[in-house]
Structures are given as structure tokens and as C-alpha cells.
N, C-alpha and C positions, 0 to 999 in steps of 0.2 A: 511615515518612513517605507512603510509595507508599499504604500501606492505606488513607487517610485519602482519597483520591480515586475518588469513586464510578465504578464500570466496570459497575454494574447492567444498563445496556443494552445491554455487550457479553455480559453473561452470560444475560442471556434469549437471546441468537443463540445460543448456545452450547445453553442448556436446549429451544430450539425445535429446532436440529439434531438433537439426540439423544430429543426426539419422534417425528422425522421419518424417521428414519435409524437401522440400529444401529450406525454406527460413525461418528463425529465428528473430524475431524480441525480442531485450531487450531494455524495457521501463521501465522509469523511472527517477522522477526528475531532474534538472539539478545538476552536483556537488553530487551525491549518488556514484560515484564510477564505472558509466557505464564503460568509456573508461580506465581506471583501468585494470579492469578484461578483458576485450575485448584485451588489447593489450596482458595481458599475455599467452592467449588463441590462438592470431595469432601467437604469436613467436614459441610459440608450433606447432603449424601446418605448418608452413612457410605463412602464408596466404600474400593476395594481400590485399592492406589497400587503402580508400579514406575516407578521412574528407573534408567530404563539408561545414568546415568554414576554410578550407584553398582553394585561391584562386587557386592553382596549382591544386586540384584533382578535385573543380569546373567545373574548364576548361578542365580536362579532363574526364568529365561526360558530358559535354554539347554536346555530343552525344552518347547517353550512350549505345545504342545497339552497335555500334563500338566499344565502350571501354572496354564492357563486354562480348560480345558473345565469343573470344578468350579465354578467363581465365578459367583456371584449379584450381581444390581443395577448398580451402575457400575462398570466398570473404565479406572482412566485408565493411560496409561503414557506417560510422560516421554521426550524426546528419540528418540520410535520409530525415526527414520531409521536409527540402531544398530544396527540388527538387520533387516537386509530379510528374514530369515528368518519373522521375525511375520507379515507380509501377507498368504500363505498360509492359513495358518492361521487366519486372521482371518477371512476368505471363507467359511472352512467353520464358523465360529462364528456368523457373522452370518447365516446363511442356516438356523439350528435354527428349527424351529417346534416348541411356541414360543419366544419367547427368554426366557431365563433373564439374560441381560447385556447391557449394551449398553458401547461402548468408547469411552474419550475420547480421543484421542491428540493427543500435543503434539511438536513438530516444530519446528526452527530450519529456517527455508527453504530449500530444497535442489531442484535440477534433481532429482534422486534419491527426494526423498521425493515430491514433485508427480509425480512419473511414476508411483513405485510406488502411490502410493495410486491414481491416474485409472485405469494398468490394471485394477491385482490385484484392488482393492476396486469397480469398477466398477459403477454400482446398488445399491452398498451400505454407500456412504459420502458425507457430505456435509462439504466442506471450512469453515470459517469464518477468514475475512483478520483477523489481528490486526498492528494497530502499534501503536507508542507513544501519549501520552494526545490526547485530540482537544480542540477548543478546547472544544468542550461542557462536556466532563469538568473543561479547565483553568479552564474558566469567562468570560465577554468580557472580564473584568480583566485576567486574564491572556494577552490574545492577543501585546501585544508580546512578552512574554518567550517565550513557546509558540513565535512563531515565529523569535527568535533564536535559540533554545538547541535546537528541533527537540522533538520529542514523547516521548524517549526517558526512561524513570522518574526515572532517576540523574543523566541530563543539565538536565533542567528542576529539580530539586527541588534542585541544588548550590544551597552556599551563598553564590555569586558566580558572574560569567560565567567569571571565570579557571578555578575548578574546575570549571564547564560543559564549557570547552573541552578543557582537561587529561583529563575521563572520554571524551571523544569522540574524542578525539586517542589514547586509547589504545584504543577499542573499536575505531577504524580499524585500527591495529597488528595487534590481536588476531583481528580479522576477517581480514583479509588472510592471518597468519603458521599460523594453526591454524586458525579456522571453517571455509576453505575449502579446505584440503589434508583435512580431512576429510571432506568433501563427494567428493573426488578430484580438485579440481581442481589440476593439476601445474604453471598458471601460475607465476611465480616472483613473488613479494610485492611484489616494485620496479617489476615491467613493470605489474603490475596496481594498482600505486600514481597512476603516471605515466597510466595510461589512465583510471582515476575518476578523478584530478585533472585530466585534461581534455574527462571527460564533464560535470564540474561547471562549465567556462567555455563549455559547447555546452548548458547547463540551458536549456529552454525554447526549444531552435531544432529546426530538420528535419535528422533524423539524414545524415549524409554520411559512408560509409564510407571512402570514398576519400579525403577532405579529413584526417579524421583518421590514416587509415591513414598518410600521407603526413609528417605533424606526427611522429608517433611512429615511422617510418620502418617500418611493417609493412607487410603485405599487406593489403587490405581485406577478405580472410576471415578473417584471424587476428584482428583488433578487431571485427569481427562476433561470433565467438566470445565475447569479453574480455565483447561487450555481454549477449549472453545469459549468461553466467554471473552478473553482475550483477544482472539480470532477474530471473533463475531464484529467486537469492539474496535478493527485496525489496527491495534498495537502490535501485532503478534503476525505473522506467516507462517505458514505450514505449506512448506515445500514437497509434493507429492514424489514416490518413488516411480521410476519407470521403469518398467520389465515386460521382456518379451520372451519367446522361447528360444535362448541360447544356451542350452546343456549348461546353465551356471545356476549356481545358487546367486539369488539377489535379494537385496535389502529390499524390505518391502512398509516400510516405515516413513514417513516423512521425516524430513530437517526442519528445525525449528529456528525461526530470528525474531529478532525485535525490528520493527519494523522503519522504526526511528532511531539514529544512529546516536543523536542527543541521547534520549533516552536509555538507551543502552548505555553508553558512559555514565552517565548519573548511576543509573541501578548497579556496573560495578564501581561507584566511586571515582570515577575519573574525571577530573577537574582541566588540566592542561594537554597540550600536544604534547609535554614530554612525557607525563605518565600514561599516554595514552601510547605512543613508540616505543614503551619500557615493558608492554602489560602483555603479558602472554596471552592474551586476547587478541595480538593486533591485527595476527591476519585472518583472522574470524569476522574481526569488526568490519575489515576491510572489505573482505566478502560481502556479507549483508549489506552493506553502501552499494555498493558496485553492485549488487543484485536488484538492491530496490530501482536505482537509475535506468534498467536495461528493460524492467518490469513495467517504468512508466511508458515505456515504447509499445513493447508487443502482449501486452497486460498479461495476465498470471494463469490463463485458464488453457493454454497449450506449453507451459511449463512445467519442467520435472528436473528430478537430479537421479543423478544412474550409479548403484553402487553393487560390487558382487561382494560374497562373504570372504573372497579371497584377497580383498583388499583393491581391487581395481575399483574407478568412480570417475566420475565426470561433475562437476560442481553443478552444470545447470545445463538442461537438452531441451533446446526450443522445437519445435514445429513452427517455422516462421516464414510465410508466403510458399510453401510446398516444398519448402525444403528441412533436412536434420541440420540441425546448426547446433554444435556442442560448443561452451564457453568453459572456461577455467579462470579461476582471480587467483592472479599472485600479488604480494606485496613484496617487488622487490625493483633493482636496477634493470635487469637484461635478467626478465625468464627465460628458460629451457624448454625445451622437449622433453617429458618426464615419460619411462615404459608405461604409467598408469593412461595416459593421454594417447598413449599408439594403441593400447589394449579397447580403449573406449572408441576411437578411430575407426579402428577394423573391426571390431565385435557390432556397435551401432549403427554403423554403415553412415558416418556423417558425410554430408557435403562439405561442409566445413566448419574448421574447427579454431577458435577465437581466444587469446590469451591475454586478459583486460588486467593491464597493472596502472600503476599511477604517473607514469613516466608520460614524456611528452613526443616519443617518434614509433611510426609503425616498423618491426622488424617481421623478415618472411624466414621462419622457419622453413619450411618445403612447402611443397604444392597446396594451395588451399587449409595453410594453417600457418598461423600471425598474431604477433605479439603487437597490441593495439593498445591505447591511451584509451581511457574511460570517457574522456570528453570526445572523442570523436567517434562510439558506440551508436548514438542515437542516428548519425548521419548514416553509416555504413551500414545498419540496419535496416533505414528507410532506403538505402540506394538499392536493395536486393529487390528484384522486379520478381513478381510470382512468376510461378512457375506453372505452366497449363497442368490442369487437374489439380493444383497444391491447392 
């Protein structure tokens, strides 16, 4: 069933990365569809394929220079993080002139893999981040189920909500007990499960290491390390604060989100739509879901939130194509303009302020301030032409 979902936009991003760089890395959590997508790309290009979870491929790459030096065209290496000795060899192969082969690496997101690619292959590699299905891929009619179940293919495509929940519970257990240990993480799975569940209850809130540490009975430095582990594995997002000289006391700690809405709901114990809609975290759950959809388009490099100690805040500040774009997330039928939005608009000198909601109609509130459906946000962002010098 997963093959029926059109992921051509993501495939084009991979193709573009391979045109621009000798090495591209498709990075994402396990089970998000990396191998399925890469096999389609490989079939179209007649690629050579190595899967380092397959003992036969692993043996072939025990001497990586010997195995790879003579290959031409596209070479795909799945689960590349399992053999760190590959990266220095790829650096040498990527510097050849002319370039007989380009390499596509697939990897389950981990701090080690991102460090190896960033340090060893600096200037030679382009990272393409991949998560589960997007709203564009699922279609607007699938928004409710995508939000409830999350974007992991087997979770979203499950036959019913109970089956989806069972898959996610199994994913969480396997991720904590097996995957993180393969990345060298030695923290007990039960400890990380408690921490991850606690983060779910803080979803959409400002990070406070001391408060979480007290709740878990651990030092703030320890919980910060836990957070970095889950962030590096691409299951938690830290949205950094924006602050500038405004003459106001501004928040300087990040906000934290679980990146997949289905995993968030599992860790909160939510199975059905009725349970989600009546839960106190409904608004925060919508905020995180919509945030991830927008950052699929813009990327996370120039994305922030803004807040002052006096209570004014902006959910998302994007520096996008030379503009300052403010985004607020509201779960309601007809969101209005608030005092906090007006303060953010004036203090941050926003070029545009967009209020994202789950409805279907666009509503103008005043000049350059508009309520827009989430499904239309990718098109709105892409339609903004770059400002000269931006």
C-alpha cells in the first residue's frame, strides 16, 4: 500500500541533491519509508545497492575502497551508519575528477551519522531529511487520520486506529530497546521511555531542564543529554528562540515538540479522535502537527519562536526568501486577531502574519494578516518570490 502514495516531490529533492553533490544522505527515523523511496530511485537509474544489515553486503564492504572504487553511476548504501569506516573512503572517492560515481547514503537518524557526514564529508555531502507522509502526500481528505495516527507509513495505512496504535507502541519499544543501543546510547530504555512520555506532556512548551529533572529525579544536565539523544534521532524537535534588542525581556530557551503526531498521541495514551479532541493538549497537538508540515517546505534552519517575559509571543518566526513571516497556530473554526499577535507584528516588523487553522476558507483580518488553511500553506510559502538581498 505504501507504494501507492506519490512521493515524487521527495524523490526530486534527492535527485537535486545528487546533481549538486557527489554524496547525498537521506536521513530519517526507521520505518519512515527511506528504503522504499531509494529502491524506486535506484531502479530508475540502474544503481548498485548495498544493505549493511545484510551480511552479504556487509562482507562486500569490509574493504570499502576495493568494493567501491571501480563502480560507476549511482551507488546506494543502506544503513550506512553501521560502518563508520566508510566515510573516510567516501571522502576520497567524492574528490575524484572526473566523478565516475555518486553515492546515496540511507541512514536511521542518529547523532553519530550526522556527525560523521558533517565532519568527514564536509563540503561533499547534501543532507535530505525525510519523515513520514506529509499532508500533501496524504491529501487534504486524510488530514484528520494523518494528524491522529502520524505519518509513519505503517501507522497511517493501518486498517483501523487500534492497529495503528499497536504499530506505534511496537515502534516505540523497538526504538528504545534496540535502535538507540545500536547508536551507542547506553541509557536504560525504561528511563528514556519515562523521559519521552514526560516530553510528550510538555509538547509545545518552553524547555525547562530543571523542572523536568525534578519530575524525573535526575540532574538537569542528565535530562538535557536525554533531550539531545531524542533530538538527534529526529523524534523530538527543539525550536530555538529568536531574540533581538527590543528593550524587552525575551525568552531564551527552546520550545520542544514531538515531531510525529502519532507518537505524541501514543505517549499521551490517546487512541481515538474523540479522545484527542477532548484532551487538554489538543491545541498544542495541532500546533506541533502544523509546524512540521510548514517546516517540510522551509526547513528548520531559519525557523524560531518568539516570546517575552510579559507574555507576548509568536508560535513561529520564519526568515523566508528575504521576509519575516510570522505564523500562529489556532485550532478553531474562525480564529481572530489577538493583542499578542499585534505586539509580535509590530515588535518584530513582520512582513506577513499567517494564522493557520484546520478550516477550508481563507479569511483576511487586515493588510498582510490572514487566516489560512493548513493544506494551503505549502503553496502560499512557495508562491512568495525572493526579495532582492534576502
